[in-house]
N, C-alpha and C positions, 0 to 999 in steps of 0.2 A: 174551764171557766177560771177566773181569777178570784182568789179569796184574800181579803185584807184583814189583818188583825191590828188591834190598838192596845195601848197601855199594858196592863199586867199580862194579858194573854200574849201579846207580842213579845214581851220580855221573857216570859217563861217558855214559850214555844221556840224562841230563837229566830223568828222570821217575821217580816212585815207583810209580805205578799207572796203568794205561791199559786201556781197553776195546778188545778186538781181536776180530775175527771169524776163525774157522777153518772150513774145509770140514767138512761132516758126515763122521764117521768118522775124524777126525784123532786122532793120539796126541800125547802130551807131546813126543816126539822131533820130530814135524812142527812143532809150535808153536815149539820152541826153534830149529830150523833156519830157520823163516820169520823169526823175530825176529833171528836172526844175520845175515840178509842186510842188514837195515837198521842193525843195531847191532853193529859188530865186536867190542865188548867181550863181548857175549853169545856170539858165535861162538867167540872165543878161549878162553872159560871153559866152554863147553858140557859138556865131558866131566867137569868137576869140580863142576858145579852139582848141588845136591840139589833135588829138586822135591817140591812138596806140592800136592795138589789138594783143595780144600775142607778144609784144615787136617790132611790125612793125608799122610804121606810115601808117595810112589809111585815106581815105575820109569818109564823113558822109554817103555815099551810100554803105558802106561795110556791108555785111550780117554778122550777129552774130550767133554763135552756142553754144550749151551747153558746158560748161567748158572753154570758152574763158576768158581771162583776159583783161579788157579794162582800159586804163589809159586816164584820161582827164587832159591834160597838158596845163596850161596857157601860153601865149606868154612870152618869156624870153626877158628881155631888161636890159639895164644898164651895169654895170661892170666898172671897174677902168682901165683906160689906163695909162700906164707909157711910157712917151716919152723920 
């Protein structure tokens, strides 16, 4: 499956997208935990990341399947208000 990173996780991991293999029956939480072992930035942000599978927001208990595209999205904040 393809995993996509954004913002700080992308910068610190040194990649934007990568093909990864996960065991049959894995869930999003399993993928994030596995990636967190190799990439501390993912581990430290895990509870704040929003996940999407195949362009749909999902929870960490969502099952993954071969061919899925998973995006790990950091929380968005800030912005400029014009009053």
